[in-house]
N, CA, C and O atoms as a Tinker XYZ file with bonds, in Angstrom:
   560  protein
     1  N     64.394000   95.567000   99.429000    73     2
     2  CA    64.260000   95.453000  100.572000    64     1     3
     3  C     65.684000   95.220000  101.047000    63     2     4     5
     4  O     66.371000   94.386000  100.456000    81     3
     5  N     66.211000   95.958000  102.157000    73     3     6
     6  CA    67.578000   95.708000  102.301000    64     5     7
     7  C     67.267000   95.203000  104.153000    63     6     8     9
     8  O     66.274000   95.329000  104.869000    81     7
     9  N     68.673000   94.602000  104.403000    73     7    10
    10  CA    69.114000   94.101000  105.358000    64     9    11
    11  C     70.167000   94.794000  106.184000    63    10    12    13
    12  O     71.206000   94.385000  105.666000    81    11
    13  N     70.461000   95.490000  107.029000    73    11    14
    14  CA    71.766000   96.337000  107.630000    64    13    15
    15  C     72.087000   95.787000  108.983000    63    14    16    17
    16  O     71.315000   95.713000  109.940000    81    15
    17  N     73.462000   95.373000  108.919000    73    15    18
    18  CA    74.161000   95.070000  110.136000    64    17    19
    19  C     75.382000   95.796000  110.738000    63    18    20    21
    20  O     75.939000   96.298000  109.761000    81    19
    21  N     75.939000   96.045000  111.619000    73    19    22
    22  CA    76.915000   97.242000  112.066000    64    21    23
    23  C     77.601000   96.158000  113.440000    63    22    24    25
    24  O     77.023000   95.359000  114.177000    81    23
    25  N     78.970000   96.548000  113.357000    73    23    26
    26  CA    79.649000   96.252000  114.573000    64    25    27
    27  C     80.846000   97.092000  114.719000    63    26    28    29
    28  O     81.281000   97.597000  113.684000    81    27
    29  N     81.479000   97.337000  115.871000    73    27    30
    30  CA    82.713000   97.991000  116.248000    64    29    31
    31  C     84.009000   96.956000  115.977000    63    30    32    33
    32  O     83.994000   95.786000  116.358000    81    31
    33  N     84.662000   97.314000  115.560000    73    31    34
    34  CA    85.932000   96.388000  115.575000    64    33    35
    35  C     87.126000   97.223000  116.311000    63    34    36    37
    36  O     87.147000   98.426000  116.054000    81    35
    37  N     87.854000   96.854000  116.960000    73    35    38
    38  CA    88.997000   97.688000  117.569000    64    37    39
    39  C     90.114000   97.623000  116.769000    63    38    40    41
    40  O     91.151000   97.400000  117.394000    81    39
    41  N     90.235000   97.762000  115.443000    73    39    42
    42  CA    91.502000   97.788000  114.597000    64    41    43
    43  C     91.300000   99.071000  113.672000    63    42    44    45
    44  O     90.189000   99.564000  113.476000    81    43
    45  N     92.332000   99.501000  113.194000    73    43    46
    46  CA    92.269000  100.341000  112.121000    64    45    47
    47  C     91.391000  100.104000  110.794000    63    46    48    49
    48  O     91.213000   98.903000  110.594000    81    47
    49  N     90.948000  100.733000  110.079000    73    47    50
    50  CA    90.011000  100.289000  108.730000    64    49    51
    51  C     90.945000   99.601000  107.916000    63    50    52    53
    52  O     90.599000   98.585000  107.313000    81    51
    53  N     92.294000  100.134000  107.826000    73    51    54
    54  CA    93.294000   99.039000  106.946000    64    53    55
    55  C     93.135000   97.930000  107.347000    63    54    56    57
    56  O     92.875000   97.057000  106.520000    81    55
    57  N     93.219000   97.662000  108.475000    73    55    58
    58  CA    93.538000   96.038000  108.896000    64    57    59
    59  C     92.230000   95.423000  108.657000    63    58    60    61
    60  O     92.297000   94.259000  108.263000    81    59
    61  N     90.954000   95.961000  108.811000    73    59    62
    62  CA    89.485000   95.466000  108.532000    64    61    63
    63  C     89.643000   94.953000  106.980000    63    62    64    65
    64  O     89.626000   93.788000  106.584000    81    63
    65  N     89.798000   96.136000  106.228000    73    63    66
    66  CA    89.607000   96.046000  104.745000    64    65    67
    67  C     90.676000   94.757000  104.034000    63    66    68    69
    68  O     90.394000   94.134000  103.010000    81    67
    69  N     91.865000   94.577000  104.817000    73    67    70
    70  CA    92.646000   93.656000  104.369000    64    69    71
    71  C     92.305000   92.188000  104.723000    63    70    72    73
    72  O     92.696000   91.283000  103.987000    81    71
    73  N     91.450000   91.892000  106.042000    73    71    74
    74  CA    90.915000   90.935000  106.193000    64    73    75
    75  C     89.784000   90.253000  105.186000    63    74    76    77
    76  O     89.516000   89.054000  105.100000    81    75
    77  N     89.132000   91.480000  104.367000    73    75    78
    78  CA    88.354000   90.683000  103.622000    64    77    79
    79  C     88.614000   90.616000  102.087000    63    78    80    81
    80  O     87.974000   89.825000  101.393000    81    79
    81  N     89.768000   91.634000  101.439000    73    79    82
    82  CA    90.246000   91.504000  100.343000    64    81    83
    83  C     91.643000   90.510000   99.960000    63    82    84    85
    84  O     91.899000   89.975000   98.881000    81    83
    85  N     92.364000   90.477000  101.137000    73    83    86
    86  CA    93.625000   89.571000  100.926000    64    85    87
    87  C     93.343000   87.902000  101.116000    63    86    88    89
    88  O     93.158000   87.402000  102.226000    81    87
    89  N     93.343000   87.251000  100.057000    73    87    90
    90  CA    92.998000   85.872000  100.215000    64    89    91
    91  C     93.620000   84.880000  101.187000    63    90    92    93
    92  O     93.335000   83.683000  101.185000    81    91
    93  N     94.555000   85.498000  102.083000    73    91    94
    94  CA    95.256000   84.498000  102.892000    64    93    95
    95  C     94.789000   85.070000  104.407000    63    94    96    97
    96  O     95.397000   84.781000  105.438000    81    95
    97  N     93.585000   85.944000  104.351000    73    95    98
    98  CA    93.569000   86.261000  105.797000    64    97    99
    99  C     91.786000   85.852000  105.936000    63    98   100   101
   100  O     91.297000   85.793000  107.064000    81    99
   101  N     90.958000   85.603000  104.758000    73    99   102
   102  CA    89.734000   85.606000  104.967000    64   101   103
   103  C     89.461000   84.414000  105.407000    63   102   104   105
   104  O     88.361000   84.352000  105.956000    81   103
   105  N     90.212000   83.184000  105.362000    73   103   106
   106  CA    89.921000   82.096000  106.086000    64   105   107
   107  C     90.080000   81.967000  107.530000    63   106   108   109
   108  O     89.759000   80.925000  108.100000    81   107
   109  N     90.525000   82.901000  108.106000    73   107   110
   110  CA    90.292000   83.318000  109.793000    64   109   111
   111  C     89.328000   83.600000  110.213000    63   110   112   113
   112  O     89.113000   83.480000  111.419000    81   111
   113  N     88.253000   84.156000  109.209000    73   111   114
   114  CA    86.911000   84.384000  110.005000    64   113   115
   115  C     85.817000   84.114000  109.188000    63   114   116   117
   116  O     84.708000   83.980000  109.706000    81   115
   117  N     85.981000   84.008000  107.902000    73   115   118
   118  CA    84.786000   84.018000  106.932000    64   117   119
   119  C     84.694000   82.663000  106.168000    63   118   120   121
   120  O     84.157000   81.653000  106.625000    81   119
   121  N     85.329000   82.778000  104.859000    73   119   122
   122  CA    85.264000   81.798000  104.153000    64   121   123
   123  C     86.681000   80.504000  104.098000    63   122   124   125
   124  O     87.832000   80.794000  104.423000    81   123
   125  N     86.427000   79.677000  103.815000    73   123   126
   126  CA    87.862000   78.643000  103.924000    64   125   127
   127  C     88.936000   79.246000  103.166000    63   126   128   129
   128  O     90.099000   79.332000  103.559000    81   127
   129  N     88.387000   79.754000  101.807000    73   127   130
   130  CA    89.474000   80.525000  100.809000    64   129   131
   131  C     88.696000   81.571000   99.930000    63   130   132   133
   132  O     87.488000   81.590000   99.693000    81   131
   133  N     89.612000   82.379000   99.532000    73   131   134
   134  CA    89.286000   83.185000   98.296000    64   133   135
   135  C     90.038000   82.900000   97.280000    63   134   136   137
   136  O     91.172000   82.500000   97.544000    81   135
   137  N     89.681000   83.006000   96.014000    73   135   138
   138  CA    90.456000   82.438000   94.964000    64   137   139
   139  C     91.545000   83.548000   94.696000    63   138   140   141
   140  O     92.592000   83.116000   94.215000    81   139
   141  N     91.473000   84.920000   94.928000    73   139   142
   142  CA    92.178000   85.811000   94.502000    64   141   143
   143  C     91.832000   87.338000   95.494000    63   142   144   145
   144  O     90.801000   87.565000   96.127000    81   143
   145  N     93.093000   88.255000   95.361000    73   143   146
   146  CA    92.702000   89.301000   96.139000    64   145   147
   147  C     91.544000   90.086000   95.274000    63   146   148   149
   148  O     91.447000   90.065000   94.047000    81   147
   149  N     90.809000   90.683000   96.063000    73   147   150
   150  CA    89.318000   91.253000   95.622000    64   149   151
   151  C     89.985000   92.517000   95.094000    63   150   152   153
   152  O     90.917000   93.118000   95.630000    81   151
   153  N     89.320000   92.845000   93.885000    73   151   154
   154  CA    89.601000   94.111000   93.044000    64   153   155
   155  C     88.461000   94.468000   92.314000    63   154   156   157
   156  O     87.593000   93.614000   92.138000    81   155
   157  N     88.315000   95.701000   91.820000    73   155   158
   158  CA    86.873000   95.819000   91.355000    64   157   159
   159  C     86.981000   95.252000   89.955000    63   158   160   161
   160  O     88.062000   95.259000   89.365000    81   159
   161  N     85.921000   94.782000   89.436000    73   159   162
   162  CA    85.566000   94.106000   88.512000    64   161   163
   163  C     86.221000   92.790000   88.404000    63   162   164   165
   164  O     86.284000   92.388000   87.242000    81   163
   165  N     86.679000   92.078000   89.215000    73   163   166
   166  CA    86.902000   90.685000   89.251000    64   165   167
   167  C     85.715000   89.802000   89.771000    63   166   168   169
   168  O     84.868000   90.129000   90.603000    81   167
   169  N     85.805000   88.908000   89.267000    73   167   170
   170  CA    85.163000   87.601000   89.671000    64   169   171
   171  C     85.609000   86.699000   90.651000    63   170   172   173
   172  O     86.371000   85.810000   90.272000    81   171
   173  N     85.211000   86.758000   92.119000    73   171   174
   174  CA    85.999000   85.775000   93.200000    64   173   175
   175  C     85.250000   84.679000   93.420000    63   174   176   177
   176  O     84.028000   84.782000   93.532000    81   175
   177  N     85.949000   83.372000   93.519000    73   175   178
   178  CA    85.623000   82.368000   94.123000    64   177   179
   179  C     85.565000   82.142000   95.495000    63   178   180   181
   180  O     86.618000   82.427000   96.066000    81   179
   181  N     84.430000   81.609000   96.399000    73   179   182
   182  CA    84.763000   81.806000   97.827000    64   181   183
   183  C     84.308000   80.029000   98.042000    63   182   184   185
   184  O     83.432000   79.425000   97.424000    81   183
   185  N     85.013000   79.620000   98.865000    73   183   186
   186  CA    84.951000   78.442000   99.106000    64   185   187
   187  C     84.902000   78.341000  100.773000    63   186   188   189
   188  O     85.588000   78.973000  101.576000    81   187
   189  N     83.555000   77.034000  101.114000    73   187   190
   190  CA    83.382000   76.930000  102.517000    64   189   191
   191  C     83.878000   75.048000  102.159000    63   190   192   193
   192  O     83.219000   74.244000  101.499000    81   191
   193  N     85.116000   74.825000  102.803000    73   191   194
   194  CA    85.505000   73.453000  102.745000    64   193   195
   195  C     84.794000   72.266000  103.620000    63   194   196   197
   196  O     84.790000   71.048000  103.444000    81   195
   197  N     84.181000   73.100000  104.651000    73   195   198
   198  CA    83.615000   72.339000  106.051000    64   197   199
   199  C     81.853000   71.694000  105.344000    63   198   200   201
   200  O     81.164000   70.805000  105.845000    81   199
   201  N     81.567000   72.460000  104.170000    73   199   202
   202  CA    80.533000   72.210000  103.456000    64   201   203
   203  C     80.385000   71.714000  101.997000    63   202   204   205
   204  O     79.365000   71.591000  101.318000    81   203
   205  N     81.596000   71.480000  101.720000    73   203   206
   206  CA    81.816000   71.449000  100.408000    64   205   207
   207  C     80.911000   72.232000   99.608000    63   206   208   209
   208  O     79.952000   71.622000   99.135000    81   207
   209  N     81.022000   73.462000   99.360000    73   207   210
   210  CA    80.343000   74.341000   98.872000    64   209   211
   211  C     81.298000   75.716000   98.362000    63   210   212   213
   212  O     82.292000   76.190000   98.913000    81   211
   213  N     80.697000   76.094000   97.277000    73   211   214
   214  CA    81.209000   77.437000   96.803000    64   213   215
   215  C     80.789000   78.218000   96.193000    63   214   216   217
   216  O     79.859000   77.715000   95.563000    81   215
   217  N     80.931000   79.542000   95.886000    73   215   218
   218  CA    80.000000   80.246000   95.173000    64   217   219
   219  C     80.951000   81.599000   94.573000    63   218   220   221
   220  O     82.001000   81.913000   95.134000    81   219
   221  N     80.528000   82.190000   93.604000    73   219   222
   222  CA    81.246000   83.548000   92.956000    64   221   223
   223  C     80.513000   84.725000   93.535000    63   222   224   225
   224  O     79.330000   84.689000   93.872000    81   223
   225  N     81.186000   85.618000   93.613000    73   223   226
   226  CA    80.651000   86.880000   93.645000    64   225   227
   227  C     81.470000   88.038000   92.640000    63   226   228   229
   228  O     82.667000   87.937000   92.370000    81   227
   229  N     80.676000   89.030000   92.200000    73   227   230
   230  CA    81.681000   89.983000   91.038000    64   229   231
   231  C     81.829000   90.917000   92.116000    63   230   232   233
   232  O     81.010000   90.749000   93.019000    81   231
   233  N     82.725000   91.943000   92.288000    73   231   234
   234  CA    83.601000   92.674000   92.823000    64   233   235
   235  C     82.659000   93.927000   91.930000    63   234   236   237
   236  O     82.872000   94.010000   90.721000    81   235
   237  N     81.793000   94.723000   92.471000    73   235   238
   238  CA    81.411000   96.011000   91.484000    64   237   239
   239  C     82.179000   97.304000   92.003000    63   238   240   241
   240  O     82.234000   98.235000   91.199000    81   239
   241  N     82.782000   97.482000   93.254000    73   239   242
   242  CA    83.300000   98.790000   93.753000    64   241   243
   243  C     84.230000   98.477000   94.909000    63   242   244   245
   244  O     83.890000   97.914000   95.950000    81   243
   245  N     85.349000   98.875000   94.625000    73   243   246
   246  CA    86.391000   98.958000   96.118000    64   245   247
   247  C     86.831000  100.385000   95.944000    63   246   248   249
   248  O     87.075000  101.092000   94.966000    81   247
   249  N     86.845000  100.562000   97.318000    73   247   250
   250  CA    87.645000  102.077000   97.739000    64   249   251
   251  C     88.292000  101.617000   99.038000    63   250   252   253
   252  O     87.654000  101.373000  100.062000    81   251
   253  N     89.669000  101.514000   98.905000    73   251   254
   254  CA    90.384000  100.962000   99.629000    64   253   255
   255  C     90.312000  101.622000  101.253000    63   254   256   257
   256  O     90.585000  102.804000  101.463000    81   255
   257  N     89.943000  100.763000  102.236000    73   255   258
   258  CA    89.915000  101.205000  103.695000    64   257   259
   259  C     88.433000  101.898000  103.570000    63   258   260   261
   260  O     88.319000  102.830000  104.366000    81   259
   261  N     87.523000  101.718000  102.938000    73   259   262
   262  CA    86.529000  102.560000  103.126000    64   261   263
   263  C     85.176000  101.764000  102.838000    63   262   264   265
   264  O     84.219000  101.785000  103.612000    81   263
   265  N     85.209000  101.038000  101.600000    73   263   266
   266  CA    83.642000  100.279000  100.614000    64   265   267
   267  C     84.156000   99.219000  100.177000    63   266   268   269
   268  O     85.298000   99.229000   99.717000    81   267
   269  N     83.458000   98.171000  100.233000    73   267   270
   270  CA    83.506000   96.891000   98.912000    64   269   271
   271  C     82.040000   96.899000   98.842000    63   270   272   273
   272  O     81.225000   97.111000   99.740000    81   271
   273  N     81.859000   96.618000   97.567000    73   271   274
   274  CA    80.494000   96.446000   97.083000    64   273   275
   275  C     80.515000   95.173000   96.124000    63   274   276   277
   276  O     81.218000   95.132000   95.114000    81   275
   277  N     79.597000   94.040000   96.575000    73   275   278
   278  CA    80.070000   93.146000   95.839000    64   277   279
   279  C     78.349000   92.463000   95.241000    63   278   280   281
   280  O     77.351000   92.727000   95.913000    81   279
   281  N     78.282000   91.959000   94.480000    73   279   282
   282  CA    76.634000   91.345000   93.996000    64   281   283
   283  C     77.304000   89.490000   94.090000    63   282   284   285
   284  O     78.378000   89.043000   93.687000    81   283
   285  N     76.109000   88.764000   94.804000    73   283   286
   286  CA    76.481000   87.483000   94.983000    64   285   287
   287  C     75.436000   86.786000   93.915000    63   286   288   289
   288  O     74.641000   87.377000   93.186000    81   287
   289  N     75.603000   85.713000   93.997000    73   287   290
   290  CA    75.056000   84.721000   93.138000    64   289   291
   291  C     73.162000   84.811000   93.109000    63   290   292   293
   292  O     72.269000   84.620000   92.282000    81   291
   293  N     73.241000   85.088000   94.087000    73   291   294
   294  CA    71.445000   85.313000   94.127000    64   293   295
   295  C     71.059000   86.683000   93.438000    63   294   296   297
   296  O     69.866000   86.982000   93.380000    81   295
   297  N     71.986000   87.497000   92.933000    73   295   298
   298  CA    71.794000   89.040000   92.623000    64   297   299
   299  C     71.455000   89.966000   93.615000    63   298   300   301
   300  O     70.884000   91.003000   93.276000    81   299
   301  N     71.806000   89.678000   95.169000    73   299   302
   302  CA    71.889000   90.588000   95.996000    64   301   303
   303  C     72.749000   91.322000   95.787000    63   302   304   305
   304  O     73.672000   90.778000   95.181000    81   303
   305  N     72.974000   92.843000   96.115000    73   303   306
   306  CA    74.124000   93.333000   96.279000    64   305   307
   307  C     74.455000   93.679000   97.553000    63   306   308   309
   308  O     73.528000   93.939000   98.320000    81   307
   309  N     75.617000   93.741000   97.957000    73   307   310
   310  CA    76.128000   93.674000   99.269000    64   309   311
   311  C     77.183000   94.861000   99.453000    63   310   312   313
   312  O     78.220000   94.854000   98.791000    81   311
   313  N     76.956000   95.678000  100.184000    73   311   314
   314  CA    77.872000   96.653000  100.684000    64   313   315
   315  C     78.566000   96.518000  101.836000    63   314   316   317
   316  O     77.868000   96.379000  102.841000    81   315
   317  N     79.950000   96.520000  102.007000    73   315   318
   318  CA    80.555000   96.618000  103.253000    64   317   319
   319  C     81.436000   98.210000  103.216000    63   318   320   321
   320  O     82.286000   98.680000  102.459000    81   319
   321  N     80.740000   98.703000  104.428000    73   319   322
   322  CA    81.460000   99.966000  104.423000    64   321   323
   323  C     82.238000  100.052000  106.032000    63   322   324   325
   324  O     81.787000   99.647000  107.104000    81   323
   325  N     83.455000  100.678000  105.768000    73   323   326
   326  CA    84.285000  100.977000  107.009000    64   325   327
   327  C     84.331000  102.484000  107.353000    63   326   328   329
   328  O     84.538000  103.315000  106.469000    81   327
   329  N     84.128000  102.844000  108.708000    73   327   330
   330  CA    84.162000  104.178000  109.418000    64   329   331
   331  C     85.177000  104.194000  110.087000    63   330   332   333
   332  O     84.936000  103.771000  111.217000    81   331
   333  N     86.370000  104.521000  109.923000    73   331   334
   334  CA    87.426000  104.612000  111.213000    64   333   335
   335  C     87.026000  105.904000  111.809000    63   334   336   337
   336  O     87.015000  107.023000  111.296000    81   335
   337  N     86.665000  105.479000  113.121000    73   335   338
   338  CA    86.526000  106.492000  114.270000    64   337   339
   339  C     87.868000  106.854000  114.687000    63   338   340   341
   340  O     87.952000  108.077000  114.800000    81   339
   341  N     88.838000  106.311000  114.929000    73   339   342
   342  CA    90.245000  106.734000  115.058000    64   341   343
   343  C     91.465000  105.542000  114.922000    63   342   344   345
   344  O     91.246000  104.454000  114.389000    81   343
   345  N     92.465000  105.839000  115.356000    73   343   346
   346  CA    93.419000  104.872000  114.591000    64   345   347
   347  C     93.266000  103.528000  115.058000    63   346   348   349
   348  O     94.050000  102.681000  114.630000    81   347
   349  N     92.371000  103.208000  115.872000    73   347   350
   350  CA    92.325000  102.057000  116.404000    64   349   351
   351  C     90.785000  101.053000  116.629000    63   350   352   353
   352  O     90.532000  100.012000  117.236000    81   351
   353  N     90.014000  101.989000  115.806000    73   351   354
   354  CA    88.595000  101.581000  116.101000    64   353   355
   355  C     87.811000  101.867000  114.537000    63   354   356   357
   356  O     87.886000  102.902000  113.875000    81   355
   357  N     87.195000  100.848000  114.261000    73   355   358
   358  CA    86.515000  101.140000  112.926000    64   357   359
   359  C     84.903000  100.674000  112.990000    63   358   360   361
   360  O     84.602000   99.622000  113.554000    81   359
   361  N     84.053000  101.397000  112.471000    73   359   362
   362  CA    82.630000  100.643000  112.610000    64   361   363
   363  C     82.486000  100.088000  111.137000    63   362   364   365
   364  O     82.788000  100.723000  110.127000    81   363
   365  N     81.878000   98.555000  111.180000    73   363   366
   366  CA    81.751000   98.377000  109.792000    64   365   367
   367  C     80.182000   97.946000  109.887000    63   366   368   369
   368  O     79.494000   97.569000  110.836000    81   367
   369  N     79.857000   98.194000  108.279000    73   367   370
   370  CA    78.353000   98.329000  108.178000    64   369   371
   371  C     78.228000   97.397000  107.232000    63   370   372   373
   372  O     79.046000   97.514000  106.319000    81   371
   373  N     77.311000   96.314000  107.125000    73   371   374
   374  CA    76.829000   95.341000  105.874000    64   373   375
   375  C     75.424000   95.716000  105.890000    63   374   376   377
   376  O     74.555000   95.648000  106.758000    81   375
   377  N     75.448000   96.238000  104.381000    73   375   378
   378  CA    73.812000   96.554000  104.018000    64   377   379
   379  C     74.072000   95.512000  102.721000    63   378   380   381
   380  O     75.033000   95.419000  101.957000    81   379
   381  N     72.907000   94.829000  102.793000    73   379   382
   382  CA    72.705000   93.754000  101.786000    64   381   383
   383  C     71.330000   94.105000  101.070000    63   382   384   385
   384  O     70.361000   94.119000  101.830000    81   383
   385  N     71.128000   94.342000   99.956000    73   383   386
   386  CA    69.826000   94.672000   99.213000    64   385   387
   387  C     69.468000   93.717000   97.817000    63   386   388   389
   388  O     70.175000   93.263000   96.918000    81   387
   389  N     68.221000   93.667000   98.073000    73   387   390
   390  CA    67.910000   92.651000   96.759000    64   389   391
   391  C     66.800000   91.363000   97.099000    63   390   392   393
   392  O     66.406000   90.441000   96.384000    81   391
   393  N     66.509000   91.711000   98.423000    73   391   394
   394  CA    65.325000   90.911000   99.178000    64   393   395
   395  C     63.884000   91.148000   98.414000    63   394   396   397
   396  O     63.411000   92.278000   98.288000    81   395
   397  N     63.253000   89.988000   97.931000    73   395   398
   398  CA    61.778000   90.338000   97.592000    64   397   399
   399  C     60.780000   90.385000   98.578000    63   398   400   401
   400  O     60.581000   89.386000   99.269000    81   399
   401  N     60.088000   91.471000   98.744000    73   399   402
   402  CA    59.285000   91.828000   99.445000    64   401   403
   403  C     57.936000   91.319000   99.274000    63   402   404   405
   404  O     57.073000   91.694000  100.067000    81   403
   405  N     57.639000   90.492000   98.316000    73   403   406
   406  CA    56.560000   89.677000   97.825000    64   405   407
   407  C     56.811000   88.204000   98.352000    63   406   408   409
   408  O     55.899000   87.392000   98.504000    81   407
   409  N     57.923000   87.990000   98.570000    73   407   410
   410  CA    58.172000   86.482000   99.151000    64   409   411
   411  C     57.457000   86.087000  100.305000    63   410   412   413
   412  O     57.678000   86.769000  101.305000    81   411
   413  N     56.693000   85.199000  100.409000    73   411   414
   414  CA    55.922000   84.933000  101.799000    64   413   415
   415  C     56.853000   84.391000  102.926000    63   414   416   417
   416  O     56.573000   84.539000  104.116000    81   415
   417  N     58.164000   83.647000  102.414000    73   415   418
   418  CA    59.545000   83.772000  103.344000    64   417   419
   419  C     60.380000   84.885000  103.511000    63   418   420   421
   420  O     61.553000   84.858000  103.884000    81   419
   421  N     59.759000   85.794000  103.236000    73   419   422
   422  CA    60.939000   87.164000  103.383000    64   421   423
   423  C     61.391000   87.225000  105.095000    63   422   424   425
   424  O     62.560000   87.235000  105.480000    81   423
   425  N     60.460000   87.253000  105.786000    73   423   426
   426  CA    60.704000   87.550000  107.210000    64   425   427
   427  C     61.912000   86.445000  107.747000    63   426   428   429
   428  O     62.794000   86.706000  108.566000    81   427
   429  N     61.677000   85.059000  107.002000    73   427   430
   430  CA    62.643000   84.023000  107.646000    64   429   431
   431  C     64.058000   84.568000  106.967000    63   430   432   433
   432  O     65.081000   84.827000  107.602000    81   431
   433  N     63.913000   84.663000  105.777000    73   431   434
   434  CA    65.012000   84.844000  104.711000    64   433   435
   435  C     65.954000   86.156000  105.384000    63   434   436   437
   436  O     67.173000   85.995000  105.431000    81   435
   437  N     65.358000   87.435000  105.894000    73   435   438
   438  CA    65.925000   88.503000  106.629000    64   437   439
   439  C     66.641000   88.213000  108.051000    63   438   440   441
   440  O     67.607000   88.817000  108.520000    81   439
   441  N     65.788000   86.936000  108.723000    73   439   442
   442  CA    66.420000   86.716000  110.073000    64   441   443
   443  C     67.306000   86.058000  109.791000    63   442   444   445
   444  O     68.253000   86.476000  110.457000    81   443
   445  N     67.739000   84.921000  108.951000    73   443   446
   446  CA    68.511000   84.075000  108.557000    64   445   447
   447  C     69.530000   84.916000  107.970000    63   446   448   449
   448  O     70.673000   84.555000  108.253000    81   447
   449  N     69.439000   85.912000  107.249000    73   447   450
   450  CA    70.454000   86.917000  106.596000    64   449   451
   451  C     71.267000   87.584000  107.754000    63   450   452   453
   452  O     72.495000   87.506000  107.795000    81   451
   453  N     70.463000   88.295000  108.770000    73   451   454
   454  CA    71.142000   89.008000  109.874000    64   453   455
   455  C     71.881000   88.316000  110.767000    63   454   456   457
   456  O     72.938000   88.768000  111.209000    81   455
   457  N     71.267000   86.857000  111.201000    73   455   458
   458  CA    72.178000   85.847000  111.914000    64   457   459
   459  C     73.586000   85.528000  111.156000    63   458   460   461
   460  O     74.669000   85.487000  111.739000    81   459
   461  N     73.392000   85.308000  109.754000    73   459   462
   462  CA    74.957000   84.946000  108.982000    64   461   463
   463  C     75.792000   86.443000  109.095000    63   462   464   465
   464  O     77.008000   86.396000  109.280000    81   463
   465  N     75.167000   87.654000  108.990000    73   463   466
   466  CA    76.424000   88.372000  108.949000    64   465   467
   467  C     76.595000   88.840000  110.629000    63   466   468   469
   468  O     77.691000   89.264000  110.998000    81   467
   469  N     75.574000   88.745000  111.498000    73   467   470
   470  CA    76.288000   89.156000  112.781000    64   469   471
   471  C     77.340000   88.028000  113.357000    63   470   472   473
   472  O     78.304000   88.223000  114.098000    81   471
   473  N     76.907000   86.890000  112.841000    73   471   474
   474  CA    78.070000   85.598000  113.012000    64   473   475
   475  C     79.391000   86.001000  112.418000    63   474   476   477
   476  O     80.428000   86.020000  113.082000    81   475
   477  N     79.312000   86.367000  110.969000    73   475   478
   478  CA    80.595000   86.658000  110.455000    64   477   479
   479  C     81.352000   87.450000  110.904000    63   478   480   481
   480  O     82.560000   87.241000  110.796000    81   479
   481  N     80.807000   88.739000  111.623000    73   479   482
   482  CA    81.064000   90.067000  112.100000    64   481   483
   483  C     81.909000   89.555000  113.499000    63   482   484   485
   484  O     83.048000   89.709000  113.939000    81   483
   485  N     80.844000   88.957000  113.865000    73   483   486
   486  CA    81.445000   87.943000  115.547000    64   485   487
   487  C     82.960000   87.523000  115.153000    63   486   488   489
   488  O     83.986000   87.972000  115.664000    81   487
   489  N     82.860000   86.563000  114.132000    73   487   490
   490  CA    83.961000   85.849000  113.898000    64   489   491
   491  C     85.551000   86.796000  113.465000    63   490   492   493
   492  O     86.741000   86.546000  113.656000    81   491
   493  N     84.767000   88.017000  112.772000    73   491   494
   494  CA    86.259000   88.891000  112.304000    64   493   495
   495  C     86.568000   89.689000  113.647000    63   494   496   497
   496  O     87.721000   90.073000  113.845000    81   495
   497  N     85.602000   89.936000  114.536000    73   495   498
   498  CA    86.111000   90.733000  115.407000    64   497   499
   499  C     87.021000   89.907000  116.371000    63   498   500   501
   500  O     87.993000   90.392000  116.949000    81   499
   501  N     86.520000   88.339000  116.509000    73   499   502
   502  CA    87.667000   87.777000  117.565000    64   501   503
   503  C     88.955000   87.465000  116.731000    63   502   504   505
   504  O     90.081000   87.427000  117.228000    81   503
   505  N     88.676000   87.251000  115.441000    73   503   506
   506  CA    90.032000   87.008000  114.316000    64   505   507
   507  C     90.884000   88.174000  114.467000    63   506   508   509
   508  O     92.044000   87.968000  114.824000    81   507
   509  N     90.466000   89.473000  114.234000    73   507   510
   510  CA    91.475000   90.551000  114.263000    64   509   511
   511  C     91.882000   91.268000  115.677000    63   510   512   513
   512  O     92.942000   91.863000  115.870000    81   511
   513  N     90.794000   91.085000  116.654000    73   511   514
   514  CA    91.103000   91.472000  117.984000    64   513   515
   515  C     91.724000   90.577000  119.141000    63   514   516   517
   516  O     92.111000   90.977000  120.239000    81   515
   517  N     91.731000   89.484000  118.730000    73   515   518
   518  CA    92.045000   88.268000  119.797000    64   517   519
   519  C     92.764000   87.296000  118.968000    63   518   520   521
   520  O     93.507000   86.564000  119.621000    81   519
   521  N     92.738000   87.072000  117.583000    73   519   522
   522  CA    93.460000   85.866000  116.815000    64   521   523
   523  C     93.066000   84.756000  117.234000    63   522   524   525
   524  O     93.919000   83.973000  117.651000    81   523
   525  N     92.153000   84.510000  117.239000    73   523   526
   526  CA    91.367000   83.323000  117.389000    64   525   527
   527  C     90.330000   83.236000  116.263000    63   526   528   529
   528  O     89.729000   84.217000  115.824000    81   527
   529  N     90.160000   81.875000  115.799000    73   527   530
   530  CA    89.183000   81.609000  114.801000    64   529   531
   531  C     88.048000   81.040000  115.242000    63   530   532   533
   532  O     88.149000   80.010000  115.909000    81   531
   533  N     86.766000   81.586000  114.962000    73   531   534
   534  CA    85.862000   81.143000  115.374000    64   533   535
   535  C     85.057000   80.761000  114.238000    63   534   536   537
   536  O     83.928000   80.507000  114.658000    81   535
   537  N     85.133000   80.599000  112.936000    73   535   538
   538  CA    84.486000   80.378000  111.722000    64   537   539
   539  C     84.168000   78.940000  111.784000    63   538   540   541
   540  O     84.951000   78.109000  112.243000    81   539
   541  N     82.941000   78.650000  111.287000    73   539   542
   542  CA    82.518000   77.259000  110.966000    64   541   543
   543  C     81.911000   76.336000  112.116000    63   542   544   545
   544  O     81.610000   75.144000  112.056000    81   543
   545  N     81.807000   77.336000  113.307000    73   543   546
   546  CA    81.075000   76.495000  114.494000    64   545   547
   547  C     79.684000   76.847000  114.685000    63   546   548   549
   548  O     79.153000   76.300000  115.653000    81   547
   549  N     78.943000   77.652000  113.975000    73   547   550
   550  CA    77.863000   77.735000  114.174000    64   549   551
   551  C     77.084000   76.347000  113.523000    63   550   552   553
   552  O     77.383000   75.795000  112.464000    81   551
   553  N     76.062000   75.977000  114.417000    73   551   554
   554  CA    75.203000   74.773000  113.851000    64   553   555
   555  C     74.037000   75.508000  113.974000    63   554   556   557
   556  O     73.722000   76.380000  114.785000    81   555
   557  N     73.292000   74.888000  112.794000    73   555   558
   558  CA    71.824000   75.403000  112.574000    64   557   559
   559  C     71.090000   74.023000  112.425000    63   558   560
   560  O     69.875000   73.988000  112.232000    81   559
């Protein structure tokens, strides 16, 4: 079972791509920090200072300015796809796969997951388009 989330970002695909893979940029919209530049085959440690939490992801595939595929600590596979519509507009699509269809909490997991991706993409849009940092403001 998978969960798909999409958003339009008014920036070229290379800028959207770099926001994820460049450890100096990811703190502007998602995690506090990334241990190193994202490259295929690497294990990256992502840190949330606000929650005193961290986790590792394994980069499975990278196609510059097009796609990033990683596996998270729960075994889910996340594909971040970029489709450049023109030199100033990119559609970003995040597809997370690996949810257990037999889990009685599946609907809650899918809703929480979708909320997280929509929030992260909103933060990405604010960061890239307007230079604002909205991350770590969501309260549950």
